[in-house]
C-alpha positions, 0 to 999 in steps of 0.5 A: 500500500502507498505510504501516507503522502507528505503535504503538497507544500513540503513535497514541493520543497523537497522536489525544488531542492533536488531540481532540475528534474528530467523526469516529469513524474506525477507524485499525486495531489497535483504535484509533478516533478517537472511541470514545465518540461520542454518535452511535456509529460515526459517520459510518460507519453513516451512510455505509452507508445511501447509499454505494450511490448513489456510483459504486463505481469513481472511477478517473480522477475528481476529488473535492472534500470541502467541510467535510471535518472529519477526512477520513472521506469524503475517504478513502472516495473515495480508497478507491474509486480517485479520482485526485484528492481535495481536502478543505477546511475552515476549522478547522486542527484538523480538517485536522490530524485529516484528515492524521493519519487519511489518512496512518495509513490509507495514503491519502497522496495527499489534499490538505487545504486551509484554505478556506471554502466562500465562497472556492471560486473560489480553487480554480480547477477543477471536480470530477467529484464534490463532497461537501457534507455536514453544512455547510449548516446551519452557514452564515449564507448557505446559498443563496449557498454552493450558488450558489458550488458550482454556479458554481465547482466542481461539474462533474457530481455533488454529494452533499449532506446537511443537518440537517432539521427539520419535515415530511418531506412535499413539496407541489407549489407553483405556479410563480408565487404570487399575492398573493391567492387569485383573487377574494379578499383572502386570501393563499395558504393553502399557506404554512402547510402543513407540506409547503411549503418552509420554512427554520427559523432558529435564533437562538441554539443547537441541541444546544448548538451556536451554529454551527447556524443553519438547519434546512430541511424536506425541501421546502426542501432540495429547492427550494434545490438546484433553485434553485441549479442542481441536479437531484436524481438520488437520495434514498437517505435523508431528509436525503441527496441525490445531485444533478447539475448542471442543463443550464441555470441555474435563472434562465435558465428563467424562468416554467417553474420546472422543469428541462428534460430532457437535450436539451430545453434551448434 
């Protein structure tokens, strides 16, 4: 049962002390954490577009929320009955926001820890569902982060989202790229195709934020997920993917460059 809520005035004081907030969370009694958010009711409106791909009932399941920020998704997974929810972030202010939001809403069983995505091995456990949303483009080493998730914490499913730029088209690419096109001295032309996997590097700032380092196109997001050892189970929105741990690591597949189906792995 939810705990007795503090008065709106005292709650607002605590919210203001921990500001600014990037998650606009409705804490009840007309109090929200970021009522003037430039994206509006974020991330609630975003979640509504892909919530259906996550199991409604997470009873008995464990969830890891990487880059949990103010804990919106951690709370939502607990709301669905998850037995264990761990939210990690490297910013103590976000973790304090998450604790305030979850406690105010009555979800006191969530564990919040200051931990980097590069230190996932320290958790020493795998989770049924990993949430990795809104983090990749802030990292200097994005593929390493995906590799560490696959190696250390992903037990089954991963909900993934990243900022994307460029084409939303995805082209089929060969398993092995020739240095030159056969019979010519011309390099393969498809590298210039907007639908070829591309990662855009942001040297300085994006949207006045110096922590935005990368912006893959859709083809690159999907290729990186496969390369890190995930299959894409659902693609409910342009920049959101529900993934599953592949049967075998990508590197073990050699020249096949595709994942085997269930039961097909040697």
